[in-house]
C-alpha positions as CSV (number, residue, x, y, z in Angstrom):
1,M,-1.0,46.6,-65.3
2,Q,2.0,48.2,-66.8
3,S,2.3,49.0,-70.4
4,N,5.1,46.5,-70.9
5,G,2.6,43.7,-70.3
6,L,3.8,42.5,-66.9
7,P,1.6,43.4,-63.9
8,E,3.4,45.5,-61.1
9,N,2.4,42.9,-58.4
10,F,1.3,39.2,-58.6
11,G,1.7,36.2,-56.6
12,F,0.8,32.7,-55.5
13,L,-0.4,31.1,-52.3
14,M,-0.3,27.5,-51.1
15,E,-1.5,26.5,-47.6
16,G,-1.5,23.3,-45.6
17,V,-0.1,20.8,-48.1
18,R,0.4,17.5,-46.2
19,V,3.1,14.9,-47.2
20,P,3.0,11.8,-45.2
21,A,6.4,10.7,-44.2
22,D,5.8,7.1,-45.3
23,A,4.2,8.0,-48.5
24,D,5.4,5.9,-51.6
25,Y,5.8,8.8,-53.8
26,Y,8.1,10.7,-51.2
27,S,10.2,7.6,-50.8
28,K,10.6,7.3,-54.6
29,L,11.4,11.0,-54.9
30,Y,14.0,10.9,-52.2
31,A,15.6,7.8,-53.8
32,F,15.5,9.4,-57.2
33,A,17.2,12.6,-56.0
34,L,20.0,10.6,-54.4
35,E,20.5,8.6,-57.5
36,E,20.5,11.6,-59.8
37,R,23.2,13.3,-57.5
38,G,25.3,10.3,-57.2
39,I,25.0,10.2,-53.4
40,T,26.3,7.0,-51.8
41,D,26.7,7.9,-48.2
42,A,23.1,9.1,-47.3
43,D,22.6,6.1,-44.7
44,E,25.7,7.2,-42.6
45,A,24.4,8.5,-39.2
46,A,26.1,12.0,-39.8
47,A,24.3,12.5,-43.1
48,E,21.1,10.8,-42.4
49,C,20.2,12.5,-39.0
50,T,21.1,16.0,-40.1
51,G,19.2,15.8,-43.5
52,K,22.4,16.6,-45.3
53,Y,20.8,15.3,-48.7
54,G,17.2,15.9,-47.5
55,F,15.5,13.9,-44.9
56,S,14.7,10.4,-45.7
57,P,11.3,8.9,-44.6
58,A,13.3,7.0,-41.8
59,A,14.9,10.2,-40.7
60,L,11.6,12.0,-40.6
61,A,10.3,9.3,-38.4
62,G,13.3,9.3,-36.0
63,L,12.8,13.1,-35.8
64,G,9.2,12.5,-34.7
65,Y,7.3,13.6,-37.8
66,T,4.5,11.6,-39.3
67,E,4.0,14.2,-42.0
68,Q,5.4,17.4,-43.4
69,V,3.0,20.2,-43.5
70,I,4.0,22.9,-45.9
71,S,2.5,26.5,-46.6
72,S,4.1,28.9,-49.0
73,S,3.6,32.3,-50.6
74,I,5.4,34.1,-53.3
75,T,4.9,37.7,-54.6
76,F,6.6,39.7,-57.3
77,N,6.9,43.3,-57.7
78,N,7.9,44.6,-61.2
79,Q,9.0,48.2,-61.4
80,R,11.2,50.0,-64.0
81,G,14.7,49.2,-63.2
82,K,13.9,46.8,-60.4
83,F,12.2,43.4,-60.0
84,S,11.7,42.0,-56.5
85,L,10.5,38.6,-55.1
86,D,9.4,37.8,-51.7
87,L,9.0,34.1,-50.7
88,T,7.9,32.5,-47.6
89,V,7.9,28.9,-46.7
90,S,6.7,27.3,-43.5
91,M,7.3,23.6,-42.6
92,E,5.2,23.1,-39.6
93,D,7.1,22.3,-36.4
94,M,10.2,22.3,-38.4
95,W,11.2,25.7,-39.7
96,D,10.1,29.1,-41.4
97,M,11.9,30.7,-44.3
98,D,11.6,34.2,-45.7
99,V,13.5,35.2,-48.8
100,S,13.6,38.7,-50.3
101,L,15.5,39.0,-53.6
102,T,16.0,42.1,-55.8
103,L,17.1,42.0,-59.3
104,A,18.4,45.2,-61.2
105,G,17.3,46.2,-64.6
106,D,14.2,45.8,-66.8
107,M,13.1,42.2,-66.4
108,L,11.0,42.3,-69.6
109,S,13.9,43.2,-71.6
110,E,15.9,40.5,-69.9
111,M,13.3,37.9,-70.5
112,S,13.1,38.8,-74.2
113,K,16.7,37.6,-74.6
114,G,15.8,34.0,-74.0
115,L,19.0,32.0,-73.2
116,A,21.1,35.1,-73.4
117,S,19.3,36.7,-70.5
118,R,21.6,37.8,-67.7
119,P,19.4,38.8,-64.5
120,R,21.8,40.7,-62.0
121,L,21.5,40.4,-58.3
122,S,21.2,43.5,-56.3
123,S,20.4,42.1,-53.0
124,L,19.2,38.9,-51.2
125,E,18.1,38.2,-47.7
126,V,17.3,34.8,-46.3
127,E,15.9,34.5,-42.8
128,M,15.6,31.0,-41.3
129,T,13.5,30.5,-38.0
130,D,13.7,27.1,-36.2
131,R,10.5,25.7,-35.0
132,S,11.9,22.7,-33.2
133,L,14.0,21.1,-35.9
134,N,17.4,21.9,-34.4
135,K,16.6,20.2,-31.0
136,R,15.0,17.2,-32.8
137,V,18.1,16.8,-35.1
138,T,20.4,17.0,-31.8
139,E,18.3,14.3,-30.1
140,Y,18.0,12.0,-33.2
141,C,21.7,12.3,-33.9
142,S,22.4,11.3,-30.3
143,R,20.3,8.3,-30.6
144,R,22.1,7.4,-33.7
145,G,25.3,7.3,-31.6
146,L,26.9,10.6,-32.3
147,S,28.6,12.7,-29.7
148,E,27.8,16.3,-28.9
149,K,31.0,17.3,-30.8
150,E,30.2,15.0,-33.7
151,I,26.6,16.3,-33.9
152,L,27.9,19.8,-34.3
153,Q,30.3,18.8,-36.9
154,A,27.7,16.9,-38.9
155,Q,25.3,19.8,-38.9
156,L,28.2,22.1,-40.1
157,D,29.1,19.8,-42.7
158,S,25.5,19.6,-43.9
159,F,25.3,23.3,-44.1
160,K,28.7,23.6,-45.9
161,F,27.4,21.1,-48.4
162,A,24.2,23.2,-49.2
163,G,26.8,26.1,-49.9
164,E,28.8,23.9,-52.2
165,E,26.0,22.7,-54.2
166,N,25.3,26.4,-55.0
167,G,29.0,27.1,-55.8
168,I,29.6,28.8,-52.4
169,E,32.3,28.1,-49.9
170,F,31.0,29.8,-46.8
171,D,33.6,31.8,-44.8
172,E,33.7,32.6,-41.0
173,Y,31.2,35.4,-41.4
174,V,28.5,33.0,-42.2
175,L,29.8,29.8,-40.5
176,E,30.1,31.3,-37.0
177,P,26.6,32.7,-37.0
178,Y,25.4,29.5,-38.2
179,M,27.1,27.7,-35.3
180,D,25.3,30.0,-33.0
181,Y,22.0,29.2,-34.7
182,I,22.3,25.4,-34.3
183,G,23.6,26.2,-30.8
184,G,20.5,27.7,-29.5
185,K,19.7,30.9,-31.3
186,S,16.3,30.8,-33.0
187,T,16.9,32.8,-36.2
188,L,19.6,33.0,-38.8
189,V,19.7,35.9,-41.4
190,V,22.0,35.5,-44.3
191,T,22.3,38.7,-46.7
192,A,24.0,39.2,-49.9
193,R,24.5,42.8,-50.8
194,P,27.1,43.2,-53.7
195,N,28.7,46.5,-54.1
196,E,27.4,46.4,-57.7
197,P,24.6,44.1,-59.2
198,V,26.1,40.8,-60.1
199,A,25.0,38.7,-63.0
200,I,23.7,35.5,-61.4
201,S,24.8,33.3,-64.5
202,Q,28.4,34.5,-63.9
203,I,28.6,33.6,-60.2
204,S,29.7,30.0,-61.1
205,L,32.6,31.3,-63.0
206,Y,34.3,32.3,-59.8
207,K,36.1,30.2,-57.3
208,P,33.6,29.0,-54.7
209,S,35.9,30.6,-51.9
210,D,35.8,34.0,-53.7
211,V,32.0,34.0,-54.0
212,P,31.2,35.2,-50.5
213,A,33.4,38.4,-51.0
214,L,31.8,38.8,-54.5
215,L,28.3,38.9,-53.0
216,N,29.4,40.6,-49.8
217,L,27.8,37.7,-48.0
218,E,27.2,37.9,-44.2
219,A,25.0,36.2,-41.5
220,T,23.7,37.2,-38.0
221,A,22.2,34.7,-35.6
222,L,19.4,36.1,-33.4
């Protein structure tokens, strides 16, 4: 335990949480999320089969899933001048995600500021590994009547939308590796390594098209 009251290391673990695809609470949560976001085109083939707004119960069934099996762990490391977080999420037979995030500065001091807190991002790495979802999406979208070209565009549009929701307009340094990822590569690694730590709360003040350069955002497909 550090003298500032925060332990140097702590974490949480969750394993094998099962969510049936046809569970009433999942259907209600999905419908609520669409309503809150004002989504009106979720039933269109391109959006539905790629999970642009999250996978609906019908889409999960179409993809061949009777349930979602989720495991996750998160660990924190608190050291003077640096705070890091490591997150892993596994969706059985869908995908795995590993996230490593580092914040600059004394987090105890930042937390003590309350709403005035301005955590600064030093680095971020997100690694996505496909565990059969990409193939399932391609096959399901095809059954929904989309051509091969339309399927690729629908997947790209879904990915772009995920960036837009976070205030980012992805550039070619991210989009091209992503196309390789959905085209057959098994892993996509996205990194953000700004030249100087960036206040996370200030990122939304930039034009979405300027954010990739601000964060020095890059991606690689493996």
